[in-house]
C-alpha positions as CSV (number, residue, x, y, z in Angstrom):
1,R,149.0,53.4,99.1
2,S,145.3,53.4,100.0
3,V,143.2,56.5,99.3
4,R,142.1,58.2,102.5
5,T,139.4,60.8,103.1
6,I,140.7,63.7,105.1
7,P,138.0,65.7,106.8
8,T,137.8,68.8,109.0
9,F,134.8,70.6,110.5
10,M,133.6,74.1,111.1
11,R,130.6,75.5,112.9
12,L,128.7,78.5,111.6
13,T,125.8,80.5,112.9
14,K,122.5,80.3,110.9
15,E,122.8,84.1,110.4
16,M,125.8,83.6,108.3
17,L,123.8,81.4,105.9
18,D,121.6,84.4,105.2
19,D,124.5,86.5,103.9
20,T,125.3,84.5,100.8
21,P,128.2,86.7,99.5
22,G,129.8,86.9,102.9
23,L,129.4,83.1,103.4
24,I,131.0,82.3,100.1
25,S,133.9,84.7,100.8
26,Y,134.4,83.2,104.3
27,L,134.3,79.6,103.2
28,S,136.4,80.2,100.1
29,S,139.3,81.5,102.2
30,R,138.8,79.6,105.5
31,A,137.7,76.1,104.5
32,P,140.6,75.1,102.2
33,S,143.1,76.6,104.6
34,K,141.7,74.7,107.5
35,L,141.6,71.5,105.5
36,M,145.2,72.0,104.3
37,N,146.4,72.3,107.9
38,V,144.9,68.9,108.7
39,E,146.4,67.4,105.5
40,D,149.8,68.8,106.3
41,S,149.8,67.0,109.6
42,Q,148.7,63.7,107.9
43,I,151.3,64.0,105.2
44,L,154.0,64.4,107.8
45,Y,152.9,62.3,110.7
46,G,150.1,60.0,109.5
47,D,150.6,56.5,110.9
48,G,148.6,54.5,108.3
49,T,145.9,53.3,110.7
50,G,142.2,53.8,110.0
51,Q,141.7,56.9,107.8
52,N,145.3,58.1,108.5
53,L,147.7,58.5,105.6
54,H,151.1,56.7,105.6
55,G,153.0,59.9,106.4
56,I,156.6,60.8,105.7
57,A,157.7,60.2,109.3
58,T,156.4,56.7,108.9
59,D,157.7,55.9,105.4
60,G,160.9,58.1,105.4
61,S,164.3,57.2,106.8
62,A,165.4,58.0,110.4
63,Y,168.2,60.5,110.8
64,V,171.6,58.7,111.2
65,T,173.6,60.4,113.9
66,A,176.7,62.3,112.8
67,S,179.3,63.1,115.4
68,F,180.5,66.7,115.6
69,G,181.9,66.9,119.1
70,A,180.9,69.2,121.9
71,L,180.3,72.2,119.7
72,I,177.6,70.6,117.6
73,N,174.6,72.8,116.7
74,R,171.3,72.7,114.8
75,F,173.0,73.9,111.6
76,D,175.3,70.9,111.8
77,V,172.4,68.4,112.3
78,L,170.5,69.8,109.2
79,A,173.7,69.8,107.1
80,A,174.3,66.1,108.1
81,A,170.7,65.3,107.1
82,V,171.3,66.9,103.7
83,V,174.4,64.8,103.2
84,Q,172.6,61.6,104.3
85,T,170.0,62.2,101.6
86,T,172.6,63.1,99.0
87,K,174.5,59.9,99.7
88,D,171.5,57.9,98.6
89,E,171.6,59.6,95.2
90,Y,168.7,62.1,95.8
91,V,169.0,65.8,95.6
92,P,167.2,67.4,98.6
93,N,165.1,70.4,97.7
94,A,163.6,71.3,101.1
95,I,164.3,71.4,104.8
96,M,161.1,71.7,106.9
97,I,161.2,72.7,110.6
98,N,158.8,74.3,113.1
99,P,158.8,78.1,113.2
100,S,160.2,78.1,116.7
101,D,163.2,76.0,115.5
102,Y,163.6,78.4,112.6
103,L,163.8,81.3,115.0
104,A,166.4,79.3,117.1
105,L,168.5,79.1,113.9
106,V,168.4,82.7,112.8
107,S,168.9,84.1,116.3
108,V,172.2,82.3,117.1
109,K,174.7,84.8,118.4
110,E,178.3,84.9,119.5
111,T,179.2,86.2,122.9
112,T,179.8,89.6,121.3
113,G,176.2,89.7,120.1
114,A,177.1,89.2,116.5
115,Y,174.8,86.8,114.6
116,V,176.4,83.5,113.6
117,L,175.9,81.7,110.3
118,P,178.2,78.9,109.3
119,S,180.0,79.1,105.9
120,Y,177.6,76.6,104.4
121,V,174.5,78.7,105.3
122,S,173.3,81.6,103.3
123,M,170.3,84.0,103.2
124,S,168.6,85.1,100.0
125,G,165.3,86.9,99.6
126,G,164.5,86.2,103.3
127,T,165.0,82.5,102.8
128,M,167.7,80.5,104.6
129,F,169.7,77.9,102.6
130,I,171.8,75.2,104.2
131,M,174.2,73.6,101.8
132,G,172.0,75.1,99.0
133,V,168.8,73.6,100.3
134,P,166.0,76.1,101.3
135,V,164.7,76.0,104.9
136,Y,161.0,76.4,105.4
137,A,159.1,77.1,108.7
138,I,156.1,74.9,108.7
139,N,153.5,74.9,111.5
140,A,152.6,71.3,110.9
141,V,156.1,70.2,111.9
142,T,156.2,69.4,115.6
143,A,158.7,71.7,117.5
144,G,162.0,69.9,117.7
145,D,161.5,67.8,114.6
146,F,163.0,68.2,111.1
147,F,162.4,66.8,107.7
148,V,165.0,66.9,104.9
149,G,164.6,65.4,101.5
150,D,163.9,65.3,97.8
151,F,160.2,65.8,98.0
152,A,159.9,66.2,94.2
153,L,161.2,62.8,93.2
154,G,160.9,60.9,96.4
155,S,157.2,61.4,97.1
156,Q,153.9,62.2,95.3
157,L,150.5,63.3,96.5
158,F,147.5,62.1,94.6
159,V,144.2,63.9,94.8
160,R,141.4,61.5,94.0
161,Q,138.6,63.9,95.0
162,G,138.9,67.7,95.4
163,V,137.6,69.7,98.3
164,T,133.9,69.2,99.0
165,L,131.6,70.9,101.6
166,E,128.5,69.5,103.3
167,F,126.2,71.2,105.7
168,F,124.5,69.5,108.7
169,E,122.0,71.0,111.1
170,Q,121.7,67.9,113.3
171,D,125.0,67.8,115.1
172,A,125.8,68.0,118.8
173,D,123.9,71.1,120.2
174,N,123.4,72.8,116.9
175,V,119.6,73.0,117.2
176,T,119.7,74.7,120.6
177,K,122.4,77.1,119.7
178,N,121.4,77.9,116.1
179,F,124.6,76.5,114.6
180,I,125.3,74.7,111.3
181,T,128.2,72.2,111.0
182,V,130.2,72.3,107.8
183,R,132.2,69.2,106.9
184,V,135.1,69.9,104.6
185,E,137.0,66.9,103.1
186,E,139.2,65.7,100.3
187,R,140.2,62.2,99.2
188,I,144.0,61.8,98.7
189,A,146.8,59.3,98.7
190,L,150.5,59.8,99.5
191,A,153.3,57.7,98.0
192,V,156.8,57.8,99.3
193,Y,158.7,56.0,96.5
194,N,161.9,55.4,98.3
195,S,162.3,55.8,102.1
196,K,165.9,57.0,101.6
197,S,164.7,60.1,99.7
198,I,163.5,61.8,102.9
199,V,165.1,62.0,106.3
200,Y,163.2,62.6,109.5
201,G,164.6,63.2,113.0
202,G,164.6,65.2,116.2
203,F,167.0,67.9,117.3
204,A,167.2,66.8,120.9
205,A,168.5,63.3,120.2
206,A,170.6,64.4,117.2
207,L,172.4,67.0,119.3
208,A,172.8,64.8,122.3
209,N,174.2,61.8,120.3
210,G,176.2,63.9,117.9
211,S,178.2,65.6,120.7
212,A,179.6,62.3,121.9
């Protein structure tokens, strides 16, 4: 895959530049985190156009609907996605969903108020496992989506140039407002070696079609 430059931008006041220790501390913690958020979105959803990566949603496999009948739930969908990946001779090592969907999983209750966990779901050290695969709440995952796969063998991220920072005074209304624009960027490439190693889908369609 082609190498892409992934940028993000921050605006600082000129006063912050006068406090060198404070500026270094702020940029050291904030800049990489802000850039990683942009990269996470690109890794998951980049469509390959322009400076966008070929993301996992583009290069992975679509979830194949599994039928569970009227009582299908989100646990069933994720378990079926695990099996779909396993059938293709990969060993899934992560399930990624949005934090709101993670909450929907852990808060399922019976009519009595007791929490419900299927037999193939376990909790250990605060982490949920579905069929032995850990579930991670990731902000970059759009609410309602899920990714299940062997991210260790099925994909690889190449960093061609580490995080760099550049400062620009001439940008937008910086001069009149005494701001400095900071551009933070990194050059990376993402390879998905086999589309069958990672499954991507949406809960709404999976639940609707799987209940038939």
